[in-house]
PDB file of N, CA, C, O and CB in Angstrom:
ATOM      1  N   MET A   1      60.271 332.033 115.240  1.00  0.00           N
ATOM      2  CA  MET A   1      61.432 332.031 114.373  1.00  0.00           C
ATOM      3  C   MET A   1      62.693 332.282 115.184  1.00  0.00           C
ATOM      4  O   MET A   1      62.749 333.215 115.986  1.00  0.00           O
ATOM      5  CB  MET A   1      61.282 333.079 113.271  1.00  0.00           C
ATOM      6  N   GLY A   2      63.695 331.458 114.977  1.00  0.00           N
ATOM      7  CA  GLY A   2      64.958 331.635 115.661  1.00  0.00           C
ATOM      8  C   GLY A   2      65.933 332.419 114.810  1.00  0.00           C
ATOM      9  O   GLY A   2      65.626 332.800 113.680  1.00  0.00           O
ATOM     10  N   ASP A   3      67.087 332.653 115.351  1.00  0.00           N
ATOM     11  CA  ASP A   3      68.118 333.343 114.599  1.00  0.00           C
ATOM     12  C   ASP A   3      68.624 332.454 113.481  1.00  0.00           C
ATOM     13  O   ASP A   3      68.730 331.238 113.641  1.00  0.00           O
ATOM     14  CB  ASP A   3      69.269 333.765 115.514  1.00  0.00           C
ATOM     15  N   ASP A   4      68.936 333.061 112.354  1.00  0.00           N
ATOM     16  CA  ASP A   4      69.461 332.327 111.203  1.00  0.00           C
ATOM     17  C   ASP A   4      70.967 332.197 111.370  1.00  0.00           C
ATOM     18  O   ASP A   4      71.702 333.154 111.126  1.00  0.00           O
ATOM     19  CB  ASP A   4      69.103 333.043 109.854  1.00  0.00           C
ATOM     20  N   THR A   5      71.431 331.031 111.782  1.00  0.00           N
ATOM     21  CA  THR A   5      72.862 330.836 112.029  1.00  0.00           C
ATOM     22  C   THR A   5      73.639 330.537 110.757  1.00  0.00           C
ATOM     23  O   THR A   5      74.844 330.293 110.824  1.00  0.00           O
ATOM     24  CB  THR A   5      73.067 329.715 113.017  1.00  0.00           C
ATOM     25  N   THR A   6      72.981 330.550 109.595  1.00  0.00           N
ATOM     26  CA  THR A   6      73.693 330.333 108.340  1.00  0.00           C
ATOM     27  C   THR A   6      74.292 331.625 107.818  1.00  0.00           C
ATOM     28  O   THR A   6      75.059 331.606 106.855  1.00  0.00           O
ATOM     29  CB  THR A   6      72.763 329.733 107.297  1.00  0.00           C
ATOM     30  N   ILE A   7      73.954 332.746 108.438  1.00  0.00           N
ATOM     31  CA  ILE A   7      74.491 334.033 108.008  1.00  0.00           C
ATOM     32  C   ILE A   7      75.979 334.061 108.337  1.00  0.00           C
ATOM     33  O   ILE A   7      76.379 333.751 109.459  1.00  0.00           O
ATOM     34  CB  ILE A   7      73.739 335.224 108.693  1.00  0.00           C
ATOM     35  N   LYS A   8      76.792 334.431 107.360  1.00  0.00           N
ATOM     36  CA  LYS A   8      78.237 334.432 107.559  1.00  0.00           C
ATOM     37  C   LYS A   8      78.751 335.761 108.092  1.00  0.00           C
ATOM     38  O   LYS A   8      79.789 335.802 108.751  1.00  0.00           O
ATOM     39  CB  LYS A   8      78.933 334.103 106.266  1.00  0.00           C
ATOM     40  N   GLU A   9      78.028 336.861 107.810  1.00  0.00           N
ATOM     41  CA  GLU A   9      78.450 338.182 108.254  1.00  0.00           C
ATOM     42  C   GLU A   9      77.389 338.772 109.174  1.00  0.00           C
ATOM     43  O   GLU A   9      76.214 338.417 109.079  1.00  0.00           O
ATOM     44  CB  GLU A   9      78.708 339.113 107.048  1.00  0.00           C
ATOM     45  N   PRO A  10      77.799 339.668 110.061  1.00  0.00           N
ATOM     46  CA  PRO A  10      76.831 340.295 110.962  1.00  0.00           C
ATOM     47  C   PRO A  10      75.808 341.122 110.192  1.00  0.00           C
ATOM     48  O   PRO A  10      76.110 341.662 109.128  1.00  0.00           O
ATOM     49  CB  PRO A  10      77.550 341.176 111.982  1.00  0.00           C
ATOM     50  N   LEU A  11      74.608 341.217 110.730  1.00  0.00           N
ATOM     51  CA  LEU A  11      73.583 342.054 110.117  1.00  0.00           C
ATOM     52  C   LEU A  11      73.942 343.526 110.254  1.00  0.00           C
ATOM     53  O   LEU A  11      73.645 344.323 109.365  1.00  0.00           O
ATOM     54  CB  LEU A  11      72.216 341.780 110.749  1.00  0.00           C
ATOM     55  N   ASP A  12      74.575 343.890 111.358  1.00  0.00           N
ATOM     56  CA  ASP A  12      75.012 345.263 111.596  1.00  0.00           C
ATOM     57  C   ASP A  12      76.526 345.256 111.702  1.00  0.00           C
ATOM     58  O   ASP A  12      77.077 344.875 112.735  1.00  0.00           O
ATOM     59  CB  ASP A  12      74.355 345.863 112.888  1.00  0.00           C
ATOM     60  N   GLY A  13      77.195 345.670 110.651  1.00  0.00           N
ATOM     61  CA  GLY A  13      78.651 345.643 110.612  1.00  0.00           C
ATOM     62  C   GLY A  13      79.329 346.666 111.499  1.00  0.00           C
ATOM     63  O   GLY A  13      80.556 346.682 111.604  1.00  0.00           O
ATOM     64  N   LYS A  14      78.546 347.520 112.141  1.00  0.00           N
ATOM     65  CA  LYS A  14      79.117 348.543 113.010  1.00  0.00           C
ATOM     66  C   LYS A  14      79.122 348.126 114.477  1.00  0.00           C
ATOM     67  O   LYS A  14      79.777 348.760 115.304  1.00  0.00           O
ATOM     68  CB  LYS A  14      78.353 349.834 112.854  1.00  0.00           C
ATOM     69  N   ARG A  15      78.400 347.071 114.794  1.00  0.00           N
ATOM     70  CA  ARG A  15      78.279 346.609 116.179  1.00  0.00           C
ATOM     71  C   ARG A  15      78.631 345.130 116.281  1.00  0.00           C
ATOM     72  O   ARG A  15      78.352 344.354 115.367  1.00  0.00           O
ATOM     73  CB  ARG A  15      76.854 346.855 116.712  1.00  0.00           C
ATOM     74  N   ILE A  16      79.235 344.751 117.379  1.00  0.00           N
ATOM     75  CA  ILE A  16      79.617 343.362 117.612  1.00  0.00           C
ATOM     76  C   ILE A  16      78.690 342.771 118.664  1.00  0.00           C
ATOM     77  O   ILE A  16      78.562 343.306 119.765  1.00  0.00           O
ATOM     78  CB  ILE A  16      81.106 343.252 118.057  1.00  0.00           C
ATOM     79  N   ASN A  17      78.050 341.669 118.318  1.00  0.00           N
ATOM     80  CA  ASN A  17      77.180 340.960 119.258  1.00  0.00           C
ATOM     81  C   ASN A  17      77.915 339.695 119.691  1.00  0.00           C
ATOM     82  O   ASN A  17      77.936 338.702 118.965  1.00  0.00           O
ATOM     83  CB  ASN A  17      75.774 340.617 118.613  1.00  0.00           C
ATOM     84  N   ILE A  18      78.513 339.738 120.870  1.00  0.00           N
ATOM     85  CA  ILE A  18      79.304 338.588 121.331  1.00  0.00           C
ATOM     86  C   ILE A  18      78.438 337.426 121.789  1.00  0.00           C
ATOM     87  O   ILE A  18      78.957 336.387 122.195  1.00  0.00           O
ATOM     88  CB  ILE A  18      80.216 339.007 122.460  1.00  0.00           C
ATOM     89  N   HIS A  19      77.122 337.593 121.726  1.00  0.00           N
ATOM     90  CA  HIS A  19      76.205 336.519 122.115  1.00  0.00           C
ATOM     91  C   HIS A  19      75.773 335.673 120.924  1.00  0.00           C
ATOM     92  O   HIS A  19      75.029 334.706 121.089  1.00  0.00           O
ATOM     93  CB  HIS A  19      74.981 337.100 122.798  1.00  0.00           C
ATOM     94  N   GLU A  20      76.232 336.029 119.722  1.00  0.00           N
ATOM     95  CA  GLU A  20      75.916 335.258 118.513  1.00  0.00           C
ATOM     96  C   GLU A  20      77.193 334.569 118.032  1.00  0.00           C
ATOM     97  O   GLU A  20      78.122 335.241 117.586  1.00  0.00           O
ATOM     98  CB  GLU A  20      75.315 336.181 117.386  1.00  0.00           C
ATOM     99  N   PRO A  21      77.252 333.241 118.115  1.00  0.00           N
ATOM    100  CA  PRO A  21      78.474 332.523 117.735  1.00  0.00           C
ATOM    101  C   PRO A  21      78.973 332.843 116.324  1.00  0.00           C
ATOM    102  O   PRO A  21      80.180 332.956 116.115  1.00  0.00           O
ATOM    103  CB  PRO A  21      78.238 331.048 117.847  1.00  0.00           C
ATOM    104  N   TYR A  22      78.064 332.990 115.350  1.00  0.00           N
ATOM    105  CA  TYR A  22      78.528 333.280 113.991  1.00  0.00           C
ATOM    106  C   TYR A  22      79.171 334.663 113.910  1.00  0.00           C
ATOM    107  O   TYR A  22      80.081 334.876 113.109  1.00  0.00           O
ATOM    108  CB  TYR A  22      77.362 333.185 112.997  1.00  0.00           C
ATOM    109  N   GLU A  23      78.703 335.605 114.735  1.00  0.00           N
ATOM    110  CA  GLU A  23      79.330 336.925 114.750  1.00  0.00           C
ATOM    111  C   GLU A  23      80.701 336.859 115.417  1.00  0.00           C
ATOM    112  O   GLU A  23      81.654 337.475 114.939  1.00  0.00           O
ATOM    113  CB  GLU A  23      78.432 337.943 115.476  1.00  0.00           C
ATOM    114  N   VAL A  24      80.803 336.124 116.503  1.00  0.00           N
ATOM    115  CA  VAL A  24      82.096 335.967 117.175  1.00  0.00           C
ATOM    116  C   VAL A  24      83.100 335.365 116.201  1.00  0.00           C
ATOM    117  O   VAL A  24      84.232 335.840 116.106  1.00  0.00           O
ATOM    118  CB  VAL A  24      81.963 335.077 118.445  1.00  0.00           C
ATOM    119  N   ASN A  25      82.700 334.328 115.480  1.00  0.00           N
ATOM    120  CA  ASN A  25      83.590 333.710 114.494  1.00  0.00           C
ATOM    121  C   ASN A  25      84.001 334.706 113.422  1.00  0.00           C
ATOM    122  O   ASN A  25      85.172 334.778 113.049  1.00  0.00           O
ATOM    123  CB  ASN A  25      82.915 332.500 113.849  1.00  0.00           C
ATOM    124  N   TYR A  26      83.038 335.472 112.927  1.00  0.00           N
ATOM    125  CA  TYR A  26      83.315 336.459 111.881  1.00  0.00           C
ATOM    126  C   TYR A  26      84.329 337.499 112.367  1.00  0.00           C
ATOM    127  O   TYR A  26      85.336 337.755 111.706  1.00  0.00           O
ATOM    128  CB  TYR A  26      82.012 337.153 111.438  1.00  0.00           C
ATOM    129  N   TRP A  27      84.050 338.089 113.524  1.00  0.00           N
ATOM    130  CA  TRP A  27      84.917 339.160 114.014  1.00  0.00           C
ATOM    131  C   TRP A  27      86.300 338.640 114.401  1.00  0.00           C
ATOM    132  O   TRP A  27      87.297 339.324 114.168  1.00  0.00           O
ATOM    133  CB  TRP A  27      84.272 339.849 115.208  1.00  0.00           C
ATOM    134  N   CYS A  28      86.379 337.459 114.979  1.00  0.00           N
ATOM    135  CA  CYS A  28      87.687 336.883 115.318  1.00  0.00           C
ATOM    136  C   CYS A  28      88.521 336.676 114.065  1.00  0.00           C
ATOM    137  O   CYS A  28      89.719 336.959 114.051  1.00  0.00           O
ATOM    138  CB  CYS A  28      87.519 335.549 116.066  1.00  0.00           C
ATOM    139  N   LYS A  29      87.887 336.184 113.023  1.00  0.00           N
ATOM    140  CA  LYS A  29      88.598 335.975 111.761  1.00  0.00           C
ATOM    141  C   LYS A  29      89.012 337.318 111.159  1.00  0.00           C
ATOM    142  O   LYS A  29      90.141 337.468 110.693  1.00  0.00           O
ATOM    143  CB  LYS A  29      87.717 335.186 110.764  1.00  0.00           C
ATOM    144  N   LYS A  30      88.106 338.287 111.168  1.00  0.00           N
ATOM    145  CA  LYS A  30      88.381 339.608 110.592  1.00  0.00           C
ATOM    146  C   LYS A  30      89.519 340.317 111.323  1.00  0.00           C
ATOM    147  O   LYS A  30      90.390 340.918 110.695  1.00  0.00           O
ATOM    148  CB  LYS A  30      87.121 340.475 110.632  1.00  0.00           C
ATOM    149  N   PHE A  31      89.506 340.242 112.658  1.00  0.00           N
ATOM    150  CA  PHE A  31      90.509 340.950 113.448  1.00  0.00           C
ATOM    151  C   PHE A  31      91.738 340.106 113.770  1.00  0.00           C
ATOM    152  O   PHE A  31      92.720 340.631 114.295  1.00  0.00           O
ATOM    153  CB  PHE A  31      89.892 341.430 114.724  1.00  0.00           C
ATOM    154  N   GLY A  32      91.706 338.818 113.468  1.00  0.00           N
ATOM    155  CA  GLY A  32      92.835 337.943 113.767  1.00  0.00           C
ATOM    156  C   GLY A  32      93.061 337.802 115.265  1.00  0.00           C
ATOM    157  O   GLY A  32      94.193 337.878 115.743  1.00  0.00           O
ATOM    158  N   CYS A  33      91.971 337.595 116.003  1.00  0.00           N
ATOM    159  CA  CYS A  33      92.078 337.492 117.456  1.00  0.00           C
ATOM    160  C   CYS A  33      91.333 336.260 117.948  1.00  0.00           C
ATOM    161  O   CYS A  33      90.616 335.601 117.195  1.00  0.00           O
ATOM    162  CB  CYS A  33      91.528 338.762 118.137  1.00  0.00           C
ATOM    163  N   THR A  34      91.519 335.969 119.217  1.00  0.00           N
ATOM    164  CA  THR A  34      90.797 334.861 119.834  1.00  0.00           C
ATOM    165  C   THR A  34      89.450 335.361 120.358  1.00  0.00           C
ATOM    166  O   THR A  34      89.205 336.566 120.428  1.00  0.00           O
ATOM    167  CB  THR A  34      91.633 334.225 120.983  1.00  0.00           C
ATOM    168  N   LYS A  35      88.594 334.425 120.719  1.00  0.00           N
ATOM    169  CA  LYS A  35      87.300 334.777 121.311  1.00  0.00           C
ATOM    170  C   LYS A  35      87.514 335.561 122.601  1.00  0.00           C
ATOM    171  O   LYS A  35      86.826 336.550 122.853  1.00  0.00           O
ATOM    172  CB  LYS A  35      86.454 333.508 121.585  1.00  0.00           C
ATOM    173  N   LYS A  36      88.461 335.121 123.410  1.00  0.00           N
ATOM    174  CA  LYS A  36      88.745 335.800 124.675  1.00  0.00           C
ATOM    175  C   LYS A  36      89.213 337.232 124.430  1.00  0.00           C
ATOM    176  O   LYS A  36      88.773 338.153 125.119  1.00  0.00           O
ATOM    177  CB  LYS A  36      89.805 335.027 125.475  1.00  0.00           C
ATOM    178  N   GLU A  37      90.099 337.424 123.457  1.00  0.00           N
ATOM    179  CA  GLU A  37      90.577 338.773 123.140  1.00  0.00           C
ATOM    180  C   GLU A  37      89.427 339.663 122.664  1.00  0.00           C
ATOM    181  O   GLU A  37      89.348 340.835 123.032  1.00  0.00           O
ATOM    182  CB  GLU A  37      91.679 338.712 122.064  1.00  0.00           C
ATOM    183  N   LEU A  38      88.537 339.099 121.846  1.00  0.00           N
ATOM    184  CA  LEU A  38      87.383 339.853 121.361  1.00  0.00           C
ATOM    185  C   LEU A  38      86.479 340.247 122.526  1.00  0.00           C
ATOM    186  O   LEU A  38      86.053 341.398 122.623  1.00  0.00           O
ATOM    187  CB  LEU A  38      86.593 339.029 120.323  1.00  0.00           C
ATOM    188  N   GLU A  39      86.189 339.300 123.402  1.00  0.00           N
ATOM    189  CA  GLU A  39      85.330 339.576 124.559  1.00  0.00           C
ATOM    190  C   GLU A  39      85.948 340.642 125.460  1.00  0.00           C
ATOM    191  O   GLU A  39      85.242 341.520 125.955  1.00  0.00           O
ATOM    192  CB  GLU A  39      85.083 338.289 125.362  1.00  0.00           C
ATOM    193  N   GLU A  40      87.253 340.570 125.672  1.00  0.00           N
ATOM    194  CA  GLU A  40      87.930 341.561 126.513  1.00  0.00           C
ATOM    195  C   GLU A  40      87.897 342.939 125.866  1.00  0.00           C
ATOM    196  O   GLU A  40      87.723 343.945 126.554  1.00  0.00           O
ATOM    197  CB  GLU A  40      89.382 341.140 126.776  1.00  0.00           C
ATOM    198  N   ALA A  41      88.061 342.989 124.550  1.00  0.00           N
ATOM    199  CA  ALA A  41      88.017 344.265 123.837  1.00  0.00           C
ATOM    200  C   ALA A  41      86.623 344.880 123.912  1.00  0.00           C
ATOM    201  O   ALA A  41      86.486 346.083 124.134  1.00  0.00           O
ATOM    202  CB  ALA A  41      88.436 344.077 122.371  1.00  0.00           C
ATOM    203  N   VAL A  42      85.592 344.064 123.729  1.00  0.00           N
ATOM    204  CA  VAL A  42      84.212 344.558 123.828  1.00  0.00           C
ATOM    205  C   VAL A  42      83.940 345.055 125.250  1.00  0.00           C
ATOM    206  O   VAL A  42      83.277 346.076 125.432  1.00  0.00           O
ATOM    207  CB  VAL A  42      83.195 343.442 123.436  1.00  0.00           C
ATOM    208  N   ALA A  43      84.443 344.348 126.244  1.00  0.00           N
ATOM    209  CA  ALA A  43      84.257 344.777 127.634  1.00  0.00           C
ATOM    210  C   ALA A  43      84.967 346.106 127.892  1.00  0.00           C
ATOM    211  O   ALA A  43      84.495 346.924 128.682  1.00  0.00           O
ATOM    212  CB  ALA A  43      84.779 343.700 128.604  1.00  0.00           C
ATOM    213  N   ALA A  44      86.100 346.317 127.224  1.00  0.00           N
ATOM    214  CA  ALA A  44      86.893 347.522 127.455  1.00  0.00           C
ATOM    215  C   ALA A  44      86.349 348.752 126.730  1.00  0.00           C
ATOM    216  O   ALA A  44      86.345 349.848 127.291  1.00  0.00           O
ATOM    217  CB  ALA A  44      88.312 347.280 127.027  1.00  0.00           C
ATOM    218  N   VAL A  45      85.886 348.576 125.477  1.00  0.00           N
ATOM    219  CA  VAL A  45      85.523 349.753 124.671  1.00  0.00           C
ATOM    220  C   VAL A  45      84.095 349.748 124.150  1.00  0.00           C
ATOM    221  O   VAL A  45      83.677 350.706 123.498  1.00  0.00           O
ATOM    222  CB  VAL A  45      86.448 349.864 123.515  1.00  0.00           C
ATOM    223  N   GLY A  46      83.342 348.697 124.420  1.00  0.00           N
ATOM    224  CA  GLY A  46      81.966 348.632 123.933  1.00  0.00           C
ATOM    225  C   GLY A  46      81.854 347.821 122.652  1.00  0.00           C
ATOM    226  O   GLY A  46      82.805 347.153 122.246  1.00  0.00           O
ATOM    227  N   THR A  47      80.699 347.881 122.021  1.00  0.00           N
ATOM    228  CA  THR A  47      80.413 347.001 120.888  1.00  0.00           C
ATOM    229  C   THR A  47      80.714 347.602 119.522  1.00  0.00           C
ATOM    230  O   THR A  47      80.485 346.943 118.507  1.00  0.00           O
ATOM    231  CB  THR A  47      78.991 346.602 120.929  1.00  0.00           C
ATOM    232  N   SER A  48      81.212 348.812 119.464  1.00  0.00           N
ATOM    233  CA  SER A  48      81.554 349.430 118.180  1.00  0.00           C
ATOM    234  C   SER A  48      82.690 348.650 117.526  1.00  0.00           C
ATOM    235  O   SER A  48      83.762 348.496 118.111  1.00  0.00           O
ATOM    236  CB  SER A  48      81.953 350.922 118.369  1.00  0.00           C
ATOM    237  N   SER A  49      82.451 348.158 116.307  1.00  0.00           N
ATOM    238  CA  SER A  49      83.482 347.359 115.633  1.00  0.00           C
ATOM    239  C   SER A  49      84.738 348.182 115.372  1.00  0.00           C
ATOM    240  O   SER A  49      85.848 347.653 115.426  1.00  0.00           O
ATOM    241  CB  SER A  49      82.944 346.796 114.313  1.00  0.00           C
ATOM    242  N   LYS A  50      84.574 349.464 115.091  1.00  0.00           N
ATOM    243  CA  LYS A  50      85.729 350.324 114.841  1.00  0.00           C
ATOM    244  C   LYS A  50      86.576 350.487 116.106  1.00  0.00           C
ATOM    245  O   LYS A  50      87.802 350.392 116.052  1.00  0.00           O
ATOM    246  CB  LYS A  50      85.269 351.700 114.330  1.00  0.00           C
ATOM    247  N   LYS A  51      85.921 350.731 117.237  1.00  0.00           N
ATOM    248  CA  LYS A  51      86.648 350.896 118.501  1.00  0.00           C
ATOM    249  C   LYS A  51      87.313 349.594 118.929  1.00  0.00           C
ATOM    250  O   LYS A  51      88.433 349.603 119.438  1.00  0.00           O
ATOM    251  CB  LYS A  51      85.703 351.385 119.602  1.00  0.00           C
ATOM    252  N   VAL A  52      86.622 348.476 118.723  1.00  0.00           N
ATOM    253  CA  VAL A  52      87.195 347.175 119.077  1.00  0.00           C
ATOM    254  C   VAL A  52      88.422 346.905 118.218  1.00  0.00           C
ATOM    255  O   VAL A  52      89.447 346.446 118.723  1.00  0.00           O
ATOM    256  CB  VAL A  52      86.151 346.042 118.903  1.00  0.00           C
ATOM    257  N   GLU A  53      88.324 347.185 116.928  1.00  0.00           N
ATOM    258  CA  GLU A  53      89.465 346.972 116.033  1.00  0.00           C
ATOM    259  C   GLU A  53      90.658 347.817 116.469  1.00  0.00           C
ATOM    260  O   GLU A  53      91.781 347.316 116.519  1.00  0.00           O
ATOM    261  CB  GLU A  53      89.082 347.307 114.579  1.00  0.00           C
ATOM    262  N   GLU A  54      90.433 349.085 116.782  1.00  0.00           N
ATOM    263  CA  GLU A  54      91.513 349.963 117.245  1.00  0.00           C
ATOM    264  C   GLU A  54      92.116 349.443 118.544  1.00  0.00           C
ATOM    265  O   GLU A  54      93.337 349.429 118.704  1.00  0.00           O
ATOM    266  CB  GLU A  54      90.995 351.399 117.441  1.00  0.00           C
ATOM    267  N   HIS A  55      91.271 349.019 119.462  1.00  0.00           N
ATOM    268  CA  HIS A  55      91.740 348.493 120.747  1.00  0.00           C
ATOM    269  C   HIS A  55      92.627 347.263 120.537  1.00  0.00           C
ATOM    270  O   HIS A  55      93.693 347.147 121.141  1.00  0.00           O
ATOM    271  CB  HIS A  55      90.541 348.138 121.654  1.00  0.00           C
ATOM    272  N   LEU A  56      92.178 346.354 119.683  1.00  0.00           N
ATOM    273  CA  LEU A  56      92.955 345.139 119.435  1.00  0.00           C
ATOM    274  C   LEU A  56      94.298 345.466 118.790  1.00  0.00           C
ATOM    275  O   LEU A  56      95.311 344.860 119.140  1.00  0.00           O
ATOM    276  CB  LEU A  56      92.165 344.174 118.543  1.00  0.00           C
ATOM    277  N   LYS A  57      94.322 346.406 117.862  1.00  0.00           N
ATOM    278  CA  LYS A  57      95.578 346.793 117.202  1.00  0.00           C
ATOM    279  C   LYS A  57      96.545 347.423 118.192  1.00  0.00           C
ATOM    280  O   LYS A  57      97.749 347.174 118.141  1.00  0.00           O
ATOM    281  CB  LYS A  57      95.303 347.769 116.049  1.00  0.00           C
ATOM    282  N   ASN A  58      96.014 348.235 119.088  1.00  0.00           N
ATOM    283  CA  ASN A  58      96.863 348.945 120.042  1.00  0.00           C
ATOM    284  C   ASN A  58      97.318 348.079 121.207  1.00  0.00           C
ATOM    285  O   ASN A  58      98.218 348.471 121.949  1.00  0.00           O
ATOM    286  CB  ASN A  58      96.136 350.138 120.571  1.00  0.00           C
ATOM    287  N   ASN A  59      96.717 346.920 121.379  1.00  0.00           N
ATOM    288  CA  ASN A  59      97.050 346.061 122.517  1.00  0.00           C
ATOM    289  C   ASN A  59      97.652 344.728 122.106  1.00  0.00           C
ATOM    290  O   ASN A  59      97.628 343.778 122.888  1.00  0.00           O
ATOM    291  CB  ASN A  59      95.823 345.816 123.342  1.00  0.00           C
ATOM    292  N   LYS A  60      98.180 344.639 120.923  1.00  0.00           N
ATOM    293  CA  LYS A  60      98.829 343.394 120.459  1.00  0.00           C
ATOM    294  C   LYS A  60     100.283 343.408 120.840  1.00  0.00           C
ATOM    295  O   LYS A  60     101.008 342.458 120.545  1.00  0.00           O
ATOM    296  CB  LYS A  60      98.685 343.217 118.929  1.00  0.00           C
TER     297      LYS A  60
END
């Protein structure tokens, strides 16, 4: 069984998985950022969606 790419929202709303395209799309839309900005934020603060959101807000 492969991953279900029809899922619109992440299974774990507290963590960001940048290796799943549907999650990247979801989080980019939610945070109003690009894929590159999301990847840089995850690299800087980890996969916590709360920390990534704070990082993106503070670095706009």
